N, C-alpha and C positions, 0 to 999 in steps of 0.2 A: 200332057203325054199322049203321047201318039198309041194309035191303037196295037200295033205291033209291041212296042216295048208291055204295055199295060198286057200281053197275052203273054210275055218270055216272064213275066213278074210272078203271074198268076197260077202259071208251071212250074215255073221252080219254088212255090209255096208247096202247092199242090205233092212234087217230088218230097220235095221236104217231110211232111205227114206222114206221106207213104212211106219212109225208110223211117220216122222215128215208130209208126205201129207196129212194123216189121220185126223194130228191135223189140219193141213190147212182147212182138208174141213169140219170138224167137227165145228170149229170158223166161216167160211162164211154158211153155215147152219142156226148155232144160229141167226144170223146177220137177216136174212130172214122168221127167228118165231117167233121175238121178235117183238111187235108194242106198239103202244105209244095214249092212245086212248084219245080223250076230254081234251087237257094240256088247264091247267088257271093256272092265278098269279091272288093272288087280290090288289085291288085298297087299294094304301095306301096317308097317311093323309101328310101335307107338314111336313118336318122336321122328318118323322117317318124312325129309321135308317132299319130297317129290312121289309122282308116279306116271307108273302108263294107261293109255288110254288102245284098244284094238279096235278092230274091225272090216267088215268087206265092202268096199265103195262097188257098187254096179251100175255104168254108166252106160241104158241104153238106146242113148240121143248121140249131140255133136261130142266134138272133145271139151274138157272142161278142164280146173285145174283148184285144189284145196289150194287158199291161200290164207288163209289163218283159223284161230280158232280160242271160245272163251268160255269163262264155266264160272258159274256161283263159286267149287269147288278148292279156285287155288287162286292167287297173287296175277298167274301166267299162262296162258297154257301157248306150249312152242310145235312144230311139226320136224318130229324127227328121224335119223334113220341113224344106223349104228355100219363100223369102218372100224375094218383092221389093219390098226399100223403098230408095225412093226413087231406085229402079233401081239402088240393090244387091242381089248375090242372096247372102242372110245365109239359113245354118242355124239352125233354131231347135227344142231340147228340147220334145218331149212329153211331159209328164210325166204325162196320164191315157192314154197308150197310145193306139192306132188302135183305130178299131169296125169290126168284122169282120161283114158284117151277113147273114143268116142266108142261105140259099140264097147265098149270092154271094162274090166275090174280090177283093183288095186285093193294089193292084203296087205290090211295095216297089221302088223306080229311084232311077239317079242323077239328081239333081238334082230331085226328088219326095221321097217317103216316104222313109225308108230306117234302121236301122241302126247306128249310131254306136260303132266299140271306140275309145275313149278312153283313154290312153297303151299304146300297143301294146307288148310286152314284146319281140317284136325284131320287122324288119319282114313282111311278107306278102307271099309269095314266090312268083309262080308253076309252078301245078299241086301246091302244096300244099296241102293242108282245112285248115277252121278249125272246132273244133266248136264252137257256139252253143246253149246252153238257151232256147226262148222262151216267156214264161210266159205263157198265156192264164187270164181270169176264169173261165170256166168250162169249158173244157177241159183245164186244168191247165196241166202244162208236156211241151216235148215237144221233143227235142233232133235237131240236123240236122248236118252238116258243110257246109260251104261250102266248094267249088270256089273256089282263089284264082287270078284268070285275069291276064293280061296288060294294060295299061292300055292297049298299042298294039292289041287286039281292039275291035269294034265292040259294041255289043251283039245288032246285027243278025245276028253272025257265032256268039254265042255257043248253045250245044247248051241243049236246054230240057230235060232227062231229069232225070228227084225221086232225089234225095239224101235222103234219112229214115233214121234211124236209130231203134228201137226202146228 
């Protein structure tokens, strides 16, 4: 193999290694710049099969996207929005997830964007906590615990503490 070809191969390998290292660095930085504030779930009635989860996603870094979620509390977890169709409010799954803008925030709240627990294993009871793993395109997985709150408690009376697990 001639010297020029060897040099070109060596530079190519070095360039690929640098790109791979930069990708890992961006992913690690994304994890640290994304936080979940005030995660909570609404208490459900006995026999109620589905439940809702809410929070604020704060992003101090580059744009990201919430692409999925899972929890041992239910068979399935979906990302939902609420739409008004012909005067009727309907919940719809967002299979593409939710964009989380760079240096921005997204609020998941009742009557709007939210997490939907499908086929709960048991009713959600006030005072308990529900583990939830959020899956982000850049930041990867982030596990939080949602505080289950009474349906009688108005959102304005709910504490704004951050509950996050590592």
